[in-house]
C-alpha positions in Angstrom: 0.0 0.0 0.0 3.0 2.3 0.6 3.9 2.0 -3.1 0.3 2.8 -4.2 0.2 5.8 -1.8 3.5 7.0 -3.2 2.3 6.6 -6.8 -0.9 8.5 -6.2 0.9 11.2 -4.2 3.5 11.7 -7.0 0.8 11.9 -9.7 -1.2 14.4 -7.6 1.9 16.4 -6.8 2.8 16.7 -10.5 -0.8 17.7 -11.5 -0.8 20.3 -8.7 2.6 21.7 -9.7 1.8 21.8 -13.4 -1.5 23.5 -12.7 0.0 26.2 -10.6 2.8 26.9 -13.0 0.7 26.9 -16.2 -1.9 29.4 -14.8 0.6 32.1 -15.3 0.3 31.7 -19.0 -2.9 33.6 -18.9 -1.0 36.7 -18.0 1.6 36.0 -20.7 -1.2 35.5 -23.3 -2.8 38.8 -22.2 0.5 40.7 -22.5 1.2 39.1 -25.9 -2.2 40.1 -27.2 -1.9 43.6 -25.8 1.5 44.0 -27.4 0.1 42.8 -30.8 -2.9 45.2 -30.6 -0.7 48.1 -29.7 1.8 47.3 -32.5 -1.0 46.8 -35.0 -3.2 49.8 -34.3 -0.9 52.3 -32.7 2.1 51.8 -34.9 0.6 50.0 -37.9 3.2 47.3 -37.5 1.6 43.9 -36.9 3.8 41.1 -35.7 3.8 37.9 -37.7 4.6 35.7 -34.7 1.8 36.9 -32.4 -1.1 34.8 -33.8 1.0 31.6 -33.6 2.4 32.2 -30.2 -1.1 33.1 -28.8 -2.8 29.9 -30.1 0.1 27.7 -28.9 0.0 29.3 -25.4 -3.8 29.1 -25.4 -3.7 25.4 -26.2 -1.2 24.9 -23.4 -3.3 26.9 -21.0 -6.4 24.9 -22.0 -4.9 21.4 -21.8 -2.1 21.2 -19.2 -4.3 22.2 -16.2 -6.9 19.5 -16.9 -5.2 17.1 -14.5 -5.2 19.9 -11.9 -8.9 20.5 -12.4 -9.6 16.8 -12.1 -7.5 16.5 -9.0 -9.5 19.2 -7.3 -12.9 17.9 -8.4 -13.7 20.9 -10.5 -14.6 19.0 -13.7 -18.0 19.1 -15.2 -20.5 16.8 -13.5 -24.3 16.7 -13.4 -24.6 17.7 -9.8 -28.4 17.8 -9.8 -28.4 14.0 -9.7 -24.9 13.2 -8.3 -25.3 15.2 -5.1 -28.5 13.3 -4.3 -26.6 10.0 -4.2 -25.1 8.5 -1.0 -21.3 8.9 -0.7 -20.9 5.2 -1.5 -23.1 5.5 -4.7 -21.0 8.6 -5.7 -17.9 6.5 -5.6 -19.6 3.8 -7.6 -20.7 6.3 -10.2 -17.2 7.8 -10.4 -15.6 4.4 -10.8 -18.1 3.5 -13.6 -17.5 6.8 -15.3 -13.7 6.3 -15.1 -13.9 2.7 -16.4 -16.4 3.2 -19.2 -15.4 6.7 -20.4 -12.2 8.1 -19.1 -9.9 5.2 -19.3 -10.8 4.4 -23.0 -10.9 8.1 -24.0 -7.6 8.8 -22.2 -5.9 5.9 -23.9 -7.0 7.0 -27.4 -6.0 10.7 -26.7 -2.6 9.7 -25.3 -1.9 7.3 -28.2 -2.9 9.8 -30.9 -1.2 12.7 -29.3 2.2 10.9 -29.0 1.8 9.5 -32.5 1.4 13.0 -33.9 4.2 14.4 -31.7 6.6 11.8 -33.0 5.5 12.4 -36.6 5.9 16.1 -36.1 9.5 15.5 -34.8 10.4 13.2 -37.6 9.1 15.5 -40.3 10.2 18.7 -38.6 6.7 20.0 -39.0 6.0 23.7 -39.4 2.8 25.6 -39.4 1.6 25.8 -42.9 -1.0 28.5 -42.4 1.3 31.3 -41.1 3.8 33.7 -42.6 6.0 33.0 -39.6 5.9 29.2 -40.1 7.0 28.2 -36.6 7.9 24.7 -35.8 4.9 22.7 -34.5 7.1 20.2 -32.5 6.9 21.9 -29.1 3.1 22.3 -29.2 2.7 18.7 -30.3 4.7 17.5 -27.4 2.9 19.8 -25.0 -0.4 18.2 -26.2 1.0 14.7 -25.7 2.3 15.6 -22.2 -1.0 17.2 -21.3 -3.0 14.2 -22.3 -0.5 11.9 -20.6 -0.8 13.9 -17.4 -4.5 13.8 -17.5 -4.5 10.0 -18.0 -2.2 9.7 -15.0 -4.5 11.8 -12.9 -7.5 9.6 -14.1 -5.5 6.6 -12.8 -4.9 8.4 -9.5 -8.5 9.3 -9.2 -9.5 5.7 -9.9 -7.2 4.3 -7.3 -8.4 6.8 -4.7 -12.0 6.1 -5.4 -11.6 2.3 -5.4 -9.6 2.4 -2.1 -12.2 4.7 -0.5 -15.1 2.5 -1.7 -13.5 -0.7 -0.3 -12.1 0.7 3.0 -14.2 3.8 3.7 -10.9 5.7 4.3 -9.0 8.2 2.2 -5.9 6.8 0.5 -4.0 10.1 0.8 -4.3 12.2 3.9 -5.6 15.6 3.2 -7.3 14.5 0.0 -10.8 14.3 1.2 -13.6 14.5 -1.4 -13.8 18.0 -2.7 -16.0 17.7 -5.8 
């Protein structure tokens, strides 16, 4: 059980850390957009890199914190029904959701994301729809890492839910049900 606690703790720590770091990208995106608007309209000098950088940072900001959101139970759920269930039934619903939807979907997303990241690396992929033509390799690997981190957090959630259902105790101290 020590190994399982350590694994769950490590996954949760990584999701927490990545979520806290990546949230600062919102400020960077805002500054980048403000710079572009200023350059475009005040100085009539639009920057060719701004669009590409903004969508890449936006994708990063959207995907990387998903494990953090799942860790803290802030994901979308039909609370109207879910909150009426007993705590035991909530664990059963969560486990069924994980087994029937999240595990299969995570597997497909992780597989496809890494496949495209590797193809991008091998082909030295560049953005074809931009004058700047930046390399797509970093964003492809960010997407693959983001889906991998989400899949790990799904595994962590599954282990925590199963342990709690079986033992009526929390696997990781301080990680009581928040969502």
